[in-house]
N, C-alpha and C positions, 0 to 999 in steps of 0.2 A: 563649749562647741569648738572643735578644732578647725583649722583653716580649711581642711578638705570638706568640711560640712557647711561652710559659708555658701549661701546660695549664689549661683553664678547667673541667675536671671536678673534682669533689670527690675528693681523694686517699683511698686506703685508710687506715683508721685503725690497723691492727694494729701496724705499726712505730712509729708515733707514740705509741700508748698504751704500748708497751713502753718507749720513751724516757722517757716521763713517769714510769713506775713506777721505772725505773732512777735517774732524777734524784731522786725522792723517797727511794728507798732509800739512794742515795749521800749525800744531805744528812743523813738520820737517822744513818747509820753514822759520817759524819765528825763530826757534833756529839757523838755518844756517845764517840768516841775522841779528841776534841780536835783533829781534823785540819782541820776547816773553818777557813778563814782569810779575812780581809778585807784586801785590798791597800791600801796607803797612797793609791792613786789612786781608791779607792771602788768597785772592782769585786770582788764576792764570787765566789769560785770554789769549787766543791765537787765531790766525786766520790770513788769508791772506787778503790783501787789495783789491784784484780783485773780489769783490762781494761775497766772501766766508764768511759765517756767523761766527761771533766770538763765541767761546765756553768758558764757565766758568768752571774751575775745582773745584770740591768740595771733600774734604776728610772727610770720615765718619768712626769713630772708633766704631766698633761693640762691644756690651757688652758681646758677646759670640762667639763661633765658627760659621763659615758660615753654614747655614742650613735653613730649612723652617721657623724657628723662624723669619727669615728676608726675607721670600719668596717674599713679595711684593716689597721690595727694589731691589732684583735681577731680578724680572720680569720687573720692570721699566727700568732696565739696559738692560736686554736681548732683550726686545721687542722694544727698541728704544724710550721709552717715555722720558727719560732724554735727548736724542739727539734732540728730537722734541722741547725741551725747551731750547736748546743751552747749555746743561750741560754735563760735563763728570765727573762722580762720581767714586771715588776710595774707596773701602771698605777694612778696615783692621780688621782681625779677632781678637777677644778678648778672655778672659779666666777668670778664678777665681781670678787671681791677677791683672787684668786690672783696673787701677784707671781712669775710663773714664771721671769722672768729672774734675779731675786735667788735663787730656790730653786736654780737650776742653778749660778749663780756661787758660791754658798756651799757647793756640794757635797752638798746635801741630796737632789738628784736628778741623774741623769746626762744626761737628755734632756728637753726640753720643746719647745714651739712658740713662734714669734714671727712677725714679718713684716718686710719690708725697712725701713719706718720705725722699727720697734722696735729693729732691730739698729743703726741709725744712732744712736738715742738711747742704747742700751747702750754703744756705743763712746765717745760723748761723756762718759758717766758712769764710764768706766774699767772696765766689766764685761768680763772676759776670755772673751768668748763668740765662737763661730764657727758660722755657718750651713752645713750640709752637705747638705741635700736640701730639696725643696719638693714637697709633696703636690699642691696645686692650682696648676696652671700659669697659670690665669687667676684673679685675685683675685676672690672672691665678694663683696667689700665693695661695697655699693651703696646708693643712695637709692631707696626704694620710695614710690610715690605712687599715687593712684587712677588706674586705667586710663581712667576717665571724665573725669579732669582731670589728665592726666599732666604730670610735670616731665621734659622730655626733654633739657634743657641747663642750663648755668649761668645763662644769661639768663632761663630760665623761673623761676629762684628769686627773681628780683626781686619784692619786695612780698609774698613768701610766708613762712610760718612753717615752719622746718625743724628737725626734731629731730636732734641730733647728740650723740655722745659727746665728752667733753673731749679725748681724744687725737687726734681727727680734725679738730677745728675749725681749728687753725692751718693744716693742709694745704688745707682748703677755702677759707680766707681767702686763701691764696697763689694758689690757682687762680682765684679771682674777680679778684684784682688782675692776674693774667696775662692774663685775658680783658678787662681794662679795665673791670671792674665794681666799684663802690664796695661793699665788704662791708657798710657801714651800711645798704644798701638791702635786705638780707636779715635777717629776724628769726630768729636762732638761739636755740633753747631746749634745755636738757639733757634727755636721754632715755636710757632703758635699752634692753633687748632686747624689752620687751613692746610688741607692735604696737597695743595698745589705743587709744593717742592718735591714731593714724592712722585707725583704724576709726571712731572717734567724731568725727573732724574737728577735733580740737584742734591737729593739725599738718597741713600740706599734704604733707609727706614726712618720712620718718625713715630713719636710717642703721642698717644691719645687714648681716649676710651674707645674700645672696639665698637661699642654700641652706637657711638656718635660718629666715629671715623669711617667705618665700613660702608654705610649706605651712600654717602656722597662719592666715595671712590668707585663703587660699582655703578653708580649713576653716570659717572664719567667714562665708563668702559674699562676701568682699571680693576683687575681682580687681585685683592690683597691676600698675603699670608699673614696670619695673626699669631704673634708670640706673646702670650700673657706674662705679666710679671710673676704670677703664681706658678708659671711653668719653669721659671728660672730661680725659684727659691724665695719668693715673697708672697706667701698667702696673706690675703688682706680682704677688706670689704670695700664696697662702693656705696656712696650715699649714706654715710653714718650720721644719724640724727644727734644733734648736740644742743645742750641748754646750759645755762649758768647753774652751778651747783646749788646755790641757795634757793633759786627759783624751784628747782626740781624737788628739793627737800621740803620746802614749805607748801608746795602745790602738787604733791605727788599724785593725788587722785586725778587732777586735771591732765597730767601727762599720760596717765594710764588710759583715760577716756580718749585722749587724742590718738594714742598709739592703737587702741582698739579699733577706732574708726579708720585709721590708715591701713590696718591689716585687711579690712574689708574692701577698701578702695583698691589696694594692690591686688587682692584676689580677683576683683572684678576685671581689672585691666588684663591680668594674665589670661582670663577666660574670654575676653573680648578685645584683643589688641587692635584690630582694625577699627572698631567702633570708637575705642578710646582715642586713637590718633585723629579720627574725623572730628570728634568733639573738641579735642585740644586745638586743632587748627581753626575750627569754626568759631570757638568762643574765647580762647585764652592765649594762644600763641601770637607772636608778632605778625603783622601783615606781611605776606610774602613767604611765610614758612611753607616749605615744600611738603605736600601731603604724602606723596609716595615715599619720601625719605623718612617721614615720621612713622608711617606704617611699617616700613622695614625695620626701623629702630625698635618699635614696640615689639615686633616679632623676635628680634634678637635678645631683648631684655629678659625674656621668659627664663632662659637657661641660667641666667646670672642670679635671678631672684629665687627661683626654685632650685636651690643647690645646697649641698651640705646639710647643716643643722635645720634649715628651713623645711626639709623633707620629713623630719621626724619631730621637731620641736615647734614648728610653726613659722610663719613669715616674720621677718624683721628680727629674728633672733640675733643675739650678740654674745660673743665669747671673749672674755678677757685674755685668753691664751693667744688670740690673734694679735692683740696689742703688745703682748710680751715679745712676740716675734719681731715687731717693729722696733721695740726697744733694743733688742739684740743687734739688729742691723744698723740702727743709729749709732750704737757704740762702735761698731766696726767702721762706720763712715766718719767717726770722729766728731759727730754733732752733739754728743753728750760728753761734757767735760769729765776728765778722769776724777773718780771719787764721788761723783754725783749719783745718789741713789734715786731710782724711779719707782714710785709706788703706783702701780697700775690701778689699784682699787680707788685711787683718788680721782681718776678721770674716766672710769668705765663702771657702769652698773647694769646688772641684769634685772633689778627689781621692777622696773617699769614694764618691760616686755614679758616677764614672767606673770605679772598680774594681768596684763592685757590678754595674754594667751589663756590664762586660767578662766577669765571672766567672759571670753569671746563666745 
């Protein structure tokens, strides 16, 4: 079944509630009798022997706080798609200081998110990670400026103050040089995710994900102009799912089932963005999360998820060629030492999403 054929109606809860009860009973019984085990590969499996299905527990370290940025994940959980696949998934919220690649490399979590430049960096540092799916087929990373005084191109940055994160500056410097622009003509300043410096005019543009940056700007009465990195020569993904290579190879079918459930969860969110935001704010997001911003973000995400290969090959598709582009830019930026060869096939695989799409 293709993504387009996945039902957009909310499923009946009876069977899924039963699965959850069975899972809970199975875990309790297994613990009480000493049956519950943790495999050496980090996958917990539990269940009773009297015909009750075994469940596999997966830990997912999120790259940010719980919210609609991960809406498809939580819909897969809330609507029972994980339970249908015999999975119980536990999500841990992240933040600005979360070293998600190290957390996965060390085995403290089985899954997290990264992006193509991050995977190149991980490869250079010897992290045994592999990307197996991509939620956003168009990278939402962008520079936001005032619509009244927009920055539409790299040349528009000349003489301006641009707020950037440390991990993006080398890429932008390389892009400026590629465009024959002296990076010294642009005043870069460090900035976080707070858009306040743009609103108050301290910076002329700032870097963030458009999906998370635009809603609070508009809520503050500030209409932004968005220039995506993909608009200036950096095609990429957002929300790249990563795992340790040995885990993925040894438990390939588990990752296929996980991805298949995620595809259904993201399909449901795309069809029900407002309801997804309401469920996230009510049940999963931190107290005080603004519902209207979450609704706006959920609506914006649709065009990033349903883009490119996702329209023909299915949701969460991943293409190694995108990572090759990141390798090329990293070489220009000087972050890849001269003479070092990068084998993209060592940190990107299509095998999981291909199988999940075929079996969906």
